[in-house]
N, CA, C and O of each residue as an XYZ file, in Angstrom:
688
protein
N     -20.384      7.308      5.975
C     -19.772      6.430      5.665
C     -20.269      5.207      6.208
O     -20.641      5.237      7.381
N     -20.350      4.037      5.510
C     -20.938      2.725      6.139
C     -19.901      1.613      6.154
O     -19.028      1.473      5.297
N     -20.058      0.952      7.059
C     -18.902     -0.362      6.893
C     -19.962     -1.406      6.883
O     -20.877     -1.450      7.706
N     -19.737     -2.481      5.627
C     -20.569     -3.647      5.921
C     -19.589     -4.720      5.255
O     -18.661     -4.271      4.583
N     -19.726     -6.093      5.390
C     -19.355     -7.337      5.051
C     -19.024     -7.181      3.785
O     -19.614     -6.325      3.125
N     -18.154     -7.869      3.283
C     -17.802     -8.024      1.835
C     -18.600     -9.138      1.247
O     -18.864    -10.221      1.768
N     -19.021     -8.577     -0.219
C     -19.935     -9.525     -0.760
C     -19.259     -9.733     -2.186
O     -18.714     -8.803     -2.781
N     -19.343    -11.100     -2.715
C     -18.827    -11.549     -3.976
C     -18.874    -10.458     -5.062
O     -17.899    -10.146     -5.747
N     -20.135     -9.891     -5.158
C     -20.507     -8.795     -5.993
C     -19.433     -7.652     -5.995
O     -19.359     -6.819     -6.897
N     -18.602     -7.689     -4.893
C     -17.703     -6.458     -4.837
C     -16.562     -6.621     -5.649
O     -16.149     -5.671     -6.315
N     -16.038     -7.661     -5.666
C     -14.823     -8.200     -6.101
C     -14.091     -7.314     -7.284
O     -13.007     -6.750     -7.140
N     -14.753     -7.304     -8.269
C     -13.894     -6.547     -9.451
C     -13.811     -5.092     -8.662
O     -12.705     -4.562     -8.556
N     -14.727     -4.591     -8.232
C     -14.604     -3.224     -7.777
C     -13.496     -2.998     -6.665
O     -12.968     -1.889     -6.587
N     -13.185     -3.864     -5.933
C     -12.203     -4.103     -4.865
C     -10.747     -4.113     -5.803
O      -9.843     -3.290     -5.657
N     -10.746     -5.137     -6.702
C      -9.616     -5.164     -7.555
C      -8.933     -3.915     -8.113
O      -7.754     -3.564     -8.077
N     -10.032     -3.343     -8.642
C      -9.793     -1.848     -9.425
C      -9.393     -0.527     -8.196
O      -8.508      0.300     -8.417
N      -9.989     -0.539     -7.281
C      -9.609      0.301     -6.036
C      -7.947     -0.168     -5.670
O      -7.051      0.675     -5.685
N      -7.689     -1.615     -5.347
C      -6.479     -1.887     -4.907
C      -5.522     -1.420     -6.025
O      -4.621     -0.639     -5.722
N      -5.673     -1.891     -7.426
C      -4.765     -1.298     -8.212
C      -4.528      0.391     -8.230
O      -3.431      0.951     -8.225
N      -5.630      0.928     -8.249
C      -5.528      2.462     -8.359
C      -4.843      3.152     -7.107
O      -4.067      4.103     -7.200
N      -5.316      2.416     -5.669
C      -4.632      2.795     -4.684
C      -3.065      2.727     -4.676
O      -2.289      3.634     -4.376
N      -2.774      1.444     -5.075
C      -1.426      1.410     -5.147
C      -0.574      2.141     -5.913
O       0.503      2.606     -5.540
N      -1.264      2.276     -7.418
C      -0.174      3.270     -8.359
C      -0.564      4.602     -7.929
O      -0.014      5.444     -8.638
N      -1.256      5.072     -7.096
C      -1.329      6.732     -6.832
C      -0.867      6.971     -5.367
O       0.131      7.686     -5.278
N      -1.402      6.509     -4.181
C      -1.195      6.605     -2.962
C       0.168      6.367     -2.664
O       0.823      7.081     -1.905
N       0.713      5.109     -3.408
C       2.191      4.380     -3.056
C       3.043      4.944     -3.914
O       4.152      4.415     -3.839
N       2.959      5.979     -4.857
C       3.401      6.198     -5.809
C       5.146      6.978     -5.342
O       6.286      6.819     -5.781
N       4.608      7.727     -4.386
C       5.868      8.403     -3.452
C       6.769      7.433     -3.145
O       7.923      7.761     -3.422
N       6.649      6.402     -2.689
C       7.344      5.533     -1.930
C       7.684      4.169     -2.736
O       8.090      3.204     -2.089
N       7.558      4.097     -3.832
C       8.122      2.913     -4.319
C       8.238      3.369     -6.287
O       7.448      4.127     -6.849
N       9.143      2.824     -6.808
C       9.258      3.059     -8.040
C       8.117      2.504     -9.244
O       7.345      1.611     -8.897
N       8.052      2.919    -10.316
C       6.997      2.621    -11.241
C       6.962      0.945    -11.574
O       6.008      0.201    -11.802
N       8.255      0.716    -11.510
C       8.531     -0.683    -11.805
C       7.971     -1.766    -10.438
O       7.464     -2.859    -10.692
N       8.168     -1.228     -8.889
C       7.785     -2.151     -8.057
C       6.225     -1.718     -7.977
O       5.443     -2.619     -7.674
N       5.771     -0.611     -8.186
C       4.127     -0.614     -8.566
C       3.521     -1.464     -9.342
O       2.476     -1.984     -8.951
N       4.093     -1.789    -10.668
C       3.678     -2.627    -11.517
C       3.796     -4.197    -10.902
O       2.864     -4.984    -11.069
N       4.856     -4.532    -10.274
C       4.973     -5.805     -9.607
C       4.018     -5.743     -8.418
O       3.119     -6.584     -8.420
N       4.056     -5.127     -7.696
C       2.908     -5.182     -6.673
C       1.346     -5.135     -7.119
O       0.483     -5.694     -6.443
N       1.124     -4.591     -8.028
C      -0.141     -4.379     -8.666
C      -0.131     -4.380     -9.951
O      -0.073     -3.288    -10.517
N      -0.180     -5.497    -10.666
C      -0.262     -5.817    -11.902
C      -1.291     -5.661    -12.722
O      -1.076     -5.716    -13.933
N      -2.491     -5.456    -12.277
C      -3.734     -5.262    -12.882
C      -4.388     -6.617    -13.177
O      -5.536     -6.784    -13.591
N      -3.598     -7.433    -12.935
C      -4.292     -9.002    -13.012
C      -4.370     -9.785    -12.169
O      -4.036    -10.944    -12.417
N      -4.884     -9.390    -10.754
C      -4.734    -10.214     -9.405
C      -5.796    -11.624     -9.687
O      -6.660    -11.735    -10.556
N      -5.454    -12.456     -8.801
C      -5.951    -13.926     -9.164
C      -7.296    -13.674     -8.336
O      -7.281    -13.732     -7.107
N      -8.423    -13.402     -9.034
C      -9.791    -13.007     -8.477
C     -10.188    -14.188     -7.589
O     -10.575    -14.054     -6.428
N     -10.039    -15.572     -8.345
C     -10.707    -16.516     -7.465
C      -9.767    -16.771     -6.168
O     -10.264    -17.449     -5.268
N      -8.785    -16.407     -6.045
C      -7.861    -16.561     -4.692
C      -8.499    -15.360     -3.805
O      -9.115    -15.572     -2.760
N      -8.308    -14.287     -4.264
C      -8.919    -13.119     -3.585
C     -10.282    -13.251     -3.174
O     -10.562    -12.696     -2.111
N     -11.347    -13.964     -3.876
C     -12.508    -14.137     -3.278
C     -12.540    -15.227     -2.316
O     -13.402    -15.094     -1.447
N     -11.847    -16.229     -2.252
C     -11.588    -17.376     -1.524
C     -11.178    -16.712      0.018
O     -11.668    -17.097      1.079
N     -10.150    -15.612     -0.133
C      -9.585    -15.416      1.019
C     -10.628    -14.388      1.705
O     -10.900    -14.555      2.894
N     -11.136    -13.470      1.077
C     -12.020    -12.376      1.512
C     -13.401    -13.286      2.343
O     -13.869    -13.021      3.450
N     -13.796    -14.320      1.467
C     -14.790    -15.095      2.198
C     -14.431    -15.746      3.453
O     -15.181    -15.775      4.429
N     -13.043    -16.370      3.400
C     -12.479    -16.853      4.498
C     -12.213    -16.168      5.836
O     -12.067    -16.637      6.965
N     -12.188    -14.655      5.277
C     -11.578    -13.614      6.540
C     -12.846    -13.128      6.862
O     -13.879    -13.412      6.255
N     -12.713    -12.115      8.190
C     -13.546    -11.105      8.244
C     -13.116    -10.136      7.221
O     -11.977     -9.693      7.369
N     -13.910     -9.649      6.051
C     -13.442     -8.679      5.297
C     -14.916     -7.642      5.298
O     -16.103     -7.960      5.227
N     -14.357     -6.518      5.393
C     -15.328     -5.484      5.377
C     -15.123     -4.440      4.160
O     -13.995     -4.388      3.670
N     -16.014     -3.709      3.703
C     -15.818     -2.560      2.598
C     -16.540     -1.466      3.437
O     -17.394     -1.674      4.299
N     -15.995     -0.139      2.991
C     -16.459      1.167      3.337
C     -17.039      1.847      2.182
O     -16.372      2.231      1.221
N     -18.291      1.984      2.305
C     -19.208      2.633      1.175
C     -19.440      4.103      1.604
O     -19.937      4.336      2.706
N     -19.071      5.154      0.711
C     -19.361      6.455      0.944
C     -20.447      7.021     -0.464
O     -20.205      7.140     -1.665
N     -21.644      7.265      0.318
C     -22.689      7.370     -0.798
C     -22.812      5.929     -1.809
O     -23.284      4.854     -1.441
N     -22.308      6.213     -3.025
C     -22.764      5.030     -3.971
C     -21.071      4.507     -4.272
O     -20.815      3.496     -4.926
N     -20.110      5.327     -3.715
C     -18.779      4.733     -4.087
C     -18.199      3.620     -3.035
O     -18.479      3.753     -1.844
N     -17.456      2.612     -3.440
C     -16.587      1.960     -2.604
C     -15.556      2.625     -2.190
O     -14.681      2.972     -2.984
N     -15.507      2.866     -1.075
C     -14.125      3.907     -0.662
C     -13.070      3.140      0.148
O     -12.118      3.831      0.513
N     -13.053      1.814      0.508
C     -12.133      1.227      1.194
C     -12.580     -0.319      1.473
O     -13.680     -0.817      1.232
N     -11.565     -0.870      1.978
C     -11.670     -2.275      2.116
C     -10.803     -2.848      3.076
O      -9.805     -2.136      3.193
N     -10.771     -3.889      3.847
C      -9.795     -4.454      4.434
C     -10.462     -5.878      5.038
O     -11.625     -6.088      5.381
N      -9.322     -6.760      5.039
C      -9.421     -8.088      5.804
C      -8.578     -8.625      6.485
O      -7.368     -8.442      6.355
N      -9.215     -9.503      7.463
C      -8.211    -10.090      8.799
C      -8.743    -11.442      8.935
O      -9.934    -11.750      8.887
N      -7.725    -12.238      9.112
C      -8.070    -13.933      9.257
C      -8.108    -13.977     11.002
O      -7.785    -13.035     11.726
N      -8.483    -15.030     11.359
C      -8.949    -15.381     12.458
C      -7.749    -15.445     13.561
O      -8.049    -15.554     14.750
N      -6.553    -15.386     13.199
C      -5.514    -15.314     13.734
C      -4.930    -14.135     14.210
O      -4.050    -14.037     15.065
N      -5.645    -13.007     13.415
C      -5.174    -11.570     13.768
C      -4.252    -11.076     12.790
O      -3.595    -10.077     13.083
N      -4.076    -11.718     11.473
C      -3.481    -11.293     10.441
C      -4.195    -10.205      9.494
O      -5.080    -10.510      8.695
N      -3.733     -8.976      9.666
C      -4.567     -7.939      8.792
C      -3.968     -8.033      7.140
O      -2.985     -7.402      6.751
N      -4.737     -8.902      6.338
C      -4.045     -9.072      5.102
C      -4.044     -7.959      3.933
O      -3.112     -7.706      3.169
N      -5.362     -7.337      3.983
C      -5.143     -6.113      3.152
C      -6.127     -4.814      3.643
O      -7.306     -4.956      3.967
N      -5.506     -3.711      3.631
C      -6.301     -2.444      3.738
C      -6.042     -1.450      2.950
O      -4.906     -0.976      2.983
N      -6.893     -0.978      2.182
C      -6.686     -0.204      1.140
C      -8.065      0.729      1.120
O      -9.218      0.302      1.182
N      -7.638      2.120      1.018
C      -8.666      3.281      0.778
C      -8.258      3.874     -0.713
O      -7.146      4.016     -1.223
N      -9.492      4.147     -1.183
C      -9.613      4.863     -2.776
C      -8.628      6.110     -2.361
O      -8.454      6.589     -1.241
N      -8.073      6.462     -3.538
C      -7.132      7.548     -3.446
C      -7.880      8.854     -3.087
O      -7.247      9.715     -2.476
N      -9.208      9.080     -3.423
C     -10.080     10.132     -3.394
C     -10.867     10.496     -1.839
O     -11.527     11.473     -1.486
N     -10.420      9.107     -1.047
C     -10.945      9.032     -0.002
C      -9.915      9.141      1.186
O     -10.334      8.980      2.333
N      -8.671      9.391      0.971
C      -7.630      9.535      2.000
C      -7.958     10.546      3.022
O      -8.487     11.640      2.823
N      -7.509      9.949      4.338
C      -7.375     11.081      5.411
C      -8.708     11.273      5.955
O      -8.981     12.258      6.642
N      -9.494     10.421      5.686
C     -11.320     10.747      6.077
C     -11.497      9.841      7.358
O     -12.500      9.998      8.055
N     -10.564      8.912      7.677
C     -10.882      8.256      9.092
C     -11.365      6.810      8.595
O     -11.529      5.923      9.432
N     -11.629      6.534      7.013
C     -11.907      5.301      6.618
C     -11.016      4.016      7.006
O     -11.534      2.949      7.335
N      -9.819      4.194      6.946
C      -8.501      3.264      7.154
C      -8.810      2.957      8.702
O      -9.007      1.791      9.044
N      -8.849      3.969      9.605
C      -9.287      3.975     11.123
C     -10.335      3.117     11.413
O     -10.280      2.243     12.279
N     -11.391      3.376     10.627
C     -12.798      2.876     11.013
C     -12.573      1.355     10.502
O     -12.748      0.505     11.375
N     -12.257      0.948      9.380
C     -12.085     -0.341      8.810
C     -11.207     -1.074     10.020
O     -11.701     -1.954     10.725
N      -9.931     -0.628     10.159
C      -9.085     -1.072     11.306
C      -9.687     -1.451     12.596
O      -9.506     -2.594     13.017
N     -10.372     -0.618     13.248
C     -11.112     -0.648     14.302
C     -12.164     -1.698     14.671
O     -12.371     -2.205     15.774
N     -12.896     -1.950     13.287
C     -13.623     -3.153     13.207
C     -13.276     -4.064     13.047
O     -13.927     -4.935     13.624
N     -12.207     -4.501     12.299
C     -11.676     -5.688     12.184
C     -10.732     -6.089     13.297
O     -10.610     -7.280     13.586
N     -10.070     -5.160     13.923
C      -9.186     -5.474     15.185
C     -10.300     -5.905     16.236
O     -10.092     -6.827     17.025
N     -11.470     -5.205     16.207
C     -12.637     -5.795     17.178
C     -13.343     -7.238     16.884
O     -14.004     -7.799     17.758
N     -13.188     -7.685     15.840
C     -13.665     -8.825     15.411
C     -12.854    -10.142     15.717
O     -13.412    -11.238     15.692
N     -11.679    -10.009     15.971
C     -10.909    -11.099     16.437
C     -10.523    -11.050     17.727
O     -10.405     -9.990     18.342
N     -10.267    -12.386     18.300
C      -9.607    -12.181     19.703
C      -8.416    -12.552     20.130
O      -8.129    -12.993     21.243
N      -7.465    -12.293     18.875
C      -6.177    -12.516     19.051
C      -5.537    -11.857     19.887
O      -5.974    -10.717     20.046
N      -4.494    -12.184     20.605
C      -3.909    -11.326     21.556
C      -2.904    -10.471     20.884
O      -2.388     -9.565     21.538
N      -2.555    -10.671     19.589
C      -1.817     -9.810     18.718
C      -2.040     -9.422     17.252
O      -1.864    -10.428     16.563
N      -2.263     -8.678     16.732
C      -2.473     -8.299     15.513
C      -1.362     -8.056     14.486
O      -0.585     -7.135     14.738
N      -1.203     -8.688     13.476
C       0.037     -8.854     12.743
C      -0.278     -8.162     11.165
O      -1.325     -8.531     10.632
N       0.628     -7.140     10.385
C       0.392     -7.048      9.451
C       1.824     -6.835      8.745
O       2.805     -6.542      9.429
N       1.907     -6.999      7.321
C       2.930     -6.358      6.563
C       2.522     -5.129      5.960
O       1.586     -5.012      5.169
N       3.359     -4.112      6.420
C       2.548     -2.570      6.008
C       3.879     -2.080      5.037
O       5.078     -2.301      5.208
N       3.243     -1.398      4.055
C       4.114     -0.658      3.070
C       4.804      0.144      3.763
O       4.641      0.336      4.968
N       5.839      0.811      2.879
C       6.335      2.120      3.339
C       5.281      3.015      3.903
O       5.150      3.380      5.071
N       4.508      3.320      2.794
C       3.228      4.197      3.000
C       2.534      4.353      4.301
O       2.340      5.344      5.006
N       2.189      3.009      4.435
C       1.421      2.792      5.369
C       1.940      2.556      6.781
O       1.142      2.639      7.715
N       3.073      2.302      6.977
C       3.695      2.419      8.269
C       3.364      3.321      9.234
O       2.916      2.933     10.313
N       3.554      4.666      8.945
C       3.113      5.629      9.999
C       1.986      5.682     10.429
O       1.889      6.085     11.588
N       0.829      5.344      9.763
C      -0.411      5.050      9.906
C      -0.319      4.097     11.288
O      -0.679      4.429     12.417
N       0.177      3.013     10.937
C      -0.118      1.477     11.840
C       0.774      1.860     12.888
O       0.427      1.298     13.927
N       2.023      2.758     13.086
C       2.575      3.263     14.169
C       1.817      4.261     15.185
O       2.070      4.418     16.379
N       0.864      4.871     14.443
C       0.127      5.979     15.087
C      -1.080      4.827     16.007
O      -1.431      4.967     17.178
N      -1.470      3.843     15.147
C      -2.364      2.963     15.846
C      -1.794      1.884     17.101
O      -2.522      1.073     17.673
N      -0.475      2.061     17.349
C       0.196      1.277     18.193
C       0.737      0.107     17.872
O       1.010     -0.703     18.758
N       0.964     -0.146     16.589
C       1.918     -1.207     16.151
C       3.064     -0.843     16.159
O       3.344      0.354     16.101
N       4.090     -1.907     16.242
C       5.582     -1.537     16.174
C       6.046     -2.453     14.906
O       5.372     -3.338     14.378
N       7.356     -2.030     14.546
C       7.881     -2.818     13.536
C       8.577     -3.668     14.246
O       9.085     -3.314     15.309
N       8.717     -5.028     13.724
C       9.549     -6.100     14.243
C      10.769     -6.240     13.622
O      11.830     -6.553     14.161
N      10.504     -5.914     12.095
C      11.437     -6.229     11.119
C      11.108     -5.479      9.738
O       9.980     -5.411      9.250
N      12.232     -4.946      9.207
C      12.099     -4.725      7.723
C      12.204     -6.002      6.846
O      13.008     -6.907      7.074
N      11.205     -5.985      5.696
C      11.182     -7.162      5.083
C      11.748     -6.862      3.363
O      11.325     -5.801      2.904
N      12.442     -7.507      2.630
C      12.417     -7.449      1.299
C      11.578     -8.573      0.825
O      11.725     -9.741      1.184
N      10.631     -8.111     -0.062
C       9.796     -9.284     -0.725
C      10.228     -9.366     -2.448
O      10.944     -8.440     -2.828
N       9.946    -10.116     -3.194
C       9.975    -10.487     -4.393
C       8.774    -10.661     -4.903
O       8.209    -11.719     -4.626
N       8.032     -9.605     -5.834
C       6.873     -9.723     -6.668
C       7.229     -9.627     -8.059
O       7.751     -8.678     -8.642
N       6.855    -10.801     -8.526
C       7.391    -10.704    -10.121
C       8.884    -10.572    -10.384
O       9.364     -9.996    -11.360
N       9.546    -11.149     -9.440
C      10.974    -10.985     -9.478
C      11.695     -9.312     -9.253
O      12.846     -9.009     -9.570
N      10.685     -8.404     -8.640
C      11.062     -7.381     -8.323
C      11.249     -6.950     -7.065
O      10.189     -6.921     -6.440
N      12.265     -6.576     -6.404
C      12.110     -6.480     -4.614
C      11.487     -5.350     -4.108
O      11.875     -4.248     -4.496
N      10.547     -5.448     -3.271
C       9.774     -4.591     -2.510
C       9.879     -4.625     -0.938
O       9.836     -5.665     -0.282
N      10.028     -3.304     -0.394
C      10.332     -3.252      1.110
C       8.953     -3.161      1.612
O       8.063     -2.565      1.006
N       8.779     -3.849      2.883
C       7.708     -3.406      3.482
C       7.924     -3.882      5.021
O       8.952     -4.542      5.178
N       7.195     -3.681      6.102
C       7.510     -3.813      7.476
C       6.604     -5.129      8.133
O       5.411     -5.174      7.832
N       7.105     -6.073      8.926
C       6.405     -6.707      9.687
C       6.221     -6.088     10.974
O       7.110     -5.737     11.749
N       4.802     -5.977     11.143
C       4.413     -4.880     12.224
C       3.515     -5.740     13.003
O       2.860     -6.638     12.475
N       3.475     -5.419     14.491
C       2.326     -6.123     15.384
C       1.982     -5.091     16.224
O       2.627     -4.055     16.383
N       0.699     -5.473     16.886
C       0.029     -4.845     17.905
C      -0.248     -5.745     18.769
O      -1.055     -6.597     18.396
N       0.293     -5.856     20.134
C       0.043     -6.709     21.338
C      -1.425     -5.855     21.849
O      -1.588     -4.636     21.799
N      -2.433     -6.910     22.356
C      -3.469     -6.447     22.908
C      -3.380     -7.503     24.364
O      -2.809     -8.589     24.461
N      -4.186     -6.718     25.441
C      -3.917     -7.336     26.604
C      -5.114     -8.670     26.434
O      -5.915     -8.496     25.515
N      -5.235     -9.629     27.041
C      -6.416    -10.716     27.054
C      -7.481     -9.821     27.631
O      -7.269     -8.778     28.249
N      -8.623    -10.342     27.362
C      -9.961     -9.775     27.888
C      -9.830     -9.705     29.270
O     -10.430     -8.732     29.726
N      -9.197    -10.465     30.198
C      -9.400    -10.294     31.564
C      -8.526     -9.021     32.078
O      -8.872     -8.272     32.992
N      -7.483     -8.931     31.418
C      -6.467     -7.873     31.993
C      -7.111     -6.429     31.202
O      -6.974     -5.343     31.765
N      -7.626     -6.501     30.222
C      -8.348     -5.307     29.536
C      -9.534     -4.978     30.728
O      -9.638     -3.803     31.078
N     -10.211     -5.753     31.202
C     -11.355     -5.484     31.843
C     -10.914     -4.650     33.287
O     -11.506     -3.673     33.745
N      -9.722     -5.313     33.854
C      -9.041     -4.661     34.956
C      -8.103     -3.502     34.627
O      -7.830     -2.733     35.549
N      -7.555     -3.279     33.363
C      -6.927     -2.094     33.068
C      -8.078     -0.998     32.840
O      -7.808      0.176     33.094
N      -9.232     -1.311     32.412
C     -10.179     -0.412     32.283
C     -10.685      0.016     33.383
O     -10.836      1.232     33.501
N     -11.061     -0.841     34.425
C     -11.485     -0.246     35.765
C     -10.565      0.407     36.469
O     -11.020      1.297     37.187
N      -9.279      0.228     36.492
C      -8.300      1.069     37.081
C      -8.039      2.333     36.337
O      -7.572      3.269     36.986
N      -8.237      2.466     35.269
C      -8.032      3.700     34.596
C      -9.240      4.598     34.231
O      -9.118      5.671     33.642
N     -10.560      3.998     34.681
C     -11.761      4.805     34.524
C     -11.642      6.322     35.154
O     -11.127      6.621     36.231
N     -12.200      7.116     34.282
C     -12.339      8.426     34.712
C     -13.560      8.729     35.264
O     -14.538      8.382     34.603
N     -13.736      9.244     36.225
C     -15.258      9.512     36.938
C     -15.957     10.477     35.744
O     -15.253     10.977     34.868
N     -17.318     10.673     35.796
C     -17.918     11.748     34.886
C     -17.751     12.765     35.333
O     -17.933     12.869     36.546
N     -17.331     13.965     34.555
C     -17.598     15.292     35.134
C     -19.098     15.862     35.240
O     -19.980     15.558     34.437
N     -19.245     16.594     36.163
C     -20.447     17.067     36.882
C     -20.682     18.217     35.715
O     -19.760     18.909     35.283
N     -21.782     18.296     35.359
C     -22.260     19.433     34.372
C     -22.337     20.742     35.109
O     -22.913     20.863     36.190
N     -21.734     21.705     34.474
C     -21.879     23.007     35.270
C     -22.562     24.010     33.998
O     -22.510     23.928     32.771
N     -23.107     24.817     34.786
C     -23.877     25.881     33.996
C     -22.790     27.001     33.307
O     -23.215     27.938     32.630
């Protein structure tokens, strides 16, 4: 798998991946009506391109296939994170998140996680601040306002030094 920056030529494929992922991966947690409201097959591609270019946006490529994508703004808001249905549970979302989180200096990372994605983010150290009900095309959807707090760089350096483990001596 290769992570690379988003290119405008990726846009249509990202939109298709988004639609397919929502309608398959999230189908166990949302009704058909909710899935259609969330991903109606007609995203505002101009707006998507604008935000993807303004954010740190990465795509994951496996062979010739676009396997996932994600984007985060400078404030630490993780806007989108989607992995192709055929590439679930292969570490792609984790790799995208690791790279996106490393790309910003914010003390906290915030996202609005779906019911499906909530356990993934909890395992990464995010905590739920509140459950949200949002309307998409008049249809209520549940998601979670989640955040991950990070130590400022100076505290991180001290924490790392205090918790460093001496290397093990090699034995035969």
